[in-house]
C-alpha positions in Angstrom: -22.2 -63.5 -24.4 -20.3 -66.7 -23.6 -20.6 -66.3 -20.1 -24.4 -65.9 -20.3 -24.5 -69.3 -22.0 -22.6 -70.8 -19.0 -25.1 -69.1 -16.6 -28.2 -69.9 -18.7 -29.2 -73.0 -16.6 -29.8 -70.4 -13.7 -31.2 -67.6 -15.7 -34.8 -69.0 -16.1 -35.2 -70.3 -12.5 -33.6 -67.0 -11.1 -36.0 -64.8 -13.2 -39.2 -66.9 -12.0 -37.9 -66.6 -8.4 -37.4 -62.8 -8.8 -40.9 -62.5 -10.3 -42.4 -64.8 -7.3 -40.7 -62.7 -4.6 -41.7 -59.5 -6.4 -45.4 -60.5 -6.5 -45.5 -59.9 -2.8 -43.5 -56.5 -2.7 -45.4 -53.3 -3.0 -46.5 -52.6 -6.7 -48.2 -49.3 -6.5 -48.3 -46.6 -3.7 -51.2 -44.0 -4.0 -51.6 -40.9 -2.1 -54.8 -39.0 -1.8 -54.5 -36.2 0.8 -53.4 -37.5 4.1 -54.1 -41.2 3.1 -51.5 -43.4 1.5 -52.2 -46.9 0.1 -49.7 -49.5 -1.0 -51.0 -52.4 -3.0 -49.0 -55.6 -3.7 -49.9 -58.6 -5.9 -52.2 -60.4 -3.3 -54.0 -57.1 -2.4 -54.8 -56.6 -6.1 -56.1 -60.1 -6.4 -58.5 -61.3 -9.0 -56.8 -62.2 -12.4 -53.7 -61.0 -10.9 -53.1 -64.5 -9.2 -52.3 -65.7 -12.7 -49.0 -63.8 -12.3 -48.1 -65.8 -9.3 -49.3 -69.0 -10.8 -47.0 -68.4 -14.1 -43.9 -67.8 -11.7 -44.7 -71.1 -9.9 -45.2 -73.1 -13.1 -41.8 -71.9 -14.4 -40.1 -72.9 -11.0 -41.9 -76.2 -10.9 -41.5 -77.4 -14.4 -37.9 -76.3 -15.0 -36.1 -78.8 -12.9 -38.4 -81.6 -14.4 -37.9 -80.9 -18.1 -34.2 -80.0 -17.5 -33.4 -83.4 -15.9 -35.1 -85.1 -18.7 -33.5 -82.7 -21.4 -36.8 -81.9 -22.9 -35.7 -78.6 -24.3 -38.5 -78.0 -26.6 -41.2 -78.3 -23.7 -38.9 -76.4 -21.3 -38.8 -73.3 -23.7 -42.6 -73.7 -24.6 -43.6 -73.7 -20.8 -41.2 -70.9 -19.8 -42.1 -68.6 -22.8 -45.9 -69.3 -22.3 -45.8 -68.5 -18.6 -43.5 -65.6 -18.9 -46.1 -64.2 -21.7 -49.1 -65.0 -19.3 -47.4 -63.1 -16.5 -46.5 -60.0 -18.5 -49.8 -59.7 -20.3 -51.9 -60.1 -17.1 -49.8 -57.2 -15.6 -50.3 -55.1 -18.7 -54.1 -56.0 -19.0 -54.7 -55.1 -15.4 -52.7 -51.8 -15.5 -54.6 -50.9 -18.8 -57.9 -52.0 -17.5 -57.7 -50.0 -14.3 -56.4 -46.7 -15.8 -57.4 -46.4 -19.2 -60.9 -48.2 -19.5 -63.1 -45.5 -18.0 -64.3 -47.5 -15.1 -62.7 -44.9 -12.8 -62.4 -41.3 -13.5 -58.9 -41.1 -12.2 -55.3 -40.9 -13.7 -52.1 -41.9 -12.0 -51.2 -38.3 -12.0 -54.5 -37.4 -10.0 -53.8 -39.4 -7.0 -50.1 -39.3 -6.8 -49.4 -42.8 -7.6 -46.1 -44.2 -7.8 -45.2 -47.6 -9.2 -43.0 -49.6 -6.8 -40.3 -52.2 -6.9 -42.8 -55.1 -7.2 -44.2 -54.0 -10.5 -40.9 -53.5 -12.1 -39.3 -56.5 -10.4 -42.0 -59.0 -11.6 -41.8 -57.8 -15.1 -38.0 -58.1 -15.1 -38.2 -61.6 -13.6 -40.5 -62.8 -16.4 -38.4 -61.0 -19.1 -35.1 -62.8 -17.5 -36.9 -66.1 -17.5 -38.1 -65.7 -21.2 -34.4 -64.7 -22.2 -33.0 -67.7 -20.5 -35.2 -70.0 -22.6 -33.4 -69.1 -25.7 -30.2 -70.6 -24.3 -31.3 -74.0 -23.0 -29.3 -75.9 -25.6 -26.1 -77.1 -24.1 -23.3 -76.0 -26.6 -25.9 -73.8 -28.5 -27.6 -76.6 -30.6 -30.4 -79.1 -30.1 -28.2 -82.0 -31.7 -25.6 -81.3 -28.9 -28.3 -81.8 -26.4 -29.1 -85.5 -27.4 -26.8 -88.2 -26.2 -25.2 -90.0 -29.2 -26.0 -93.8 -29.3 -23.2 -96.1 -30.5 -24.3 -99.6 -31.1 -21.5 -102.0 -30.9 -21.7 -105.3 -32.8 -21.4 -108.6 -30.8 
């Protein structure tokens, strides 16, 4: 656990970078007879672009809030963006395969979830996990510089 705290400044941006990269990797592969189709984040499109936006938000805001030592906002933005990314993935998956819009199941078409789907979720979970270790030395009081005023 102690070594995780030493690495905590790298966990959140690394998780967001993993989510960003995995967005472009294959998410699902479906075979129906001789035809095989692979879909990645951009090909799925629609509301799924929020997943990419969430990863970018974490990567862009992290250095800004870290440099300013605004731990509260860093944690809020990271957790919110991670939650948005994961919820959009779950929504899209459930909407596609359980809403009745299509009369297919994953097993009917020989679908296989690929590295992009697992990697993106893992990246957001890693980014969110890192958000709980932002405070240097484990406390918000240790993060604030002490101000000693001298008389004179």
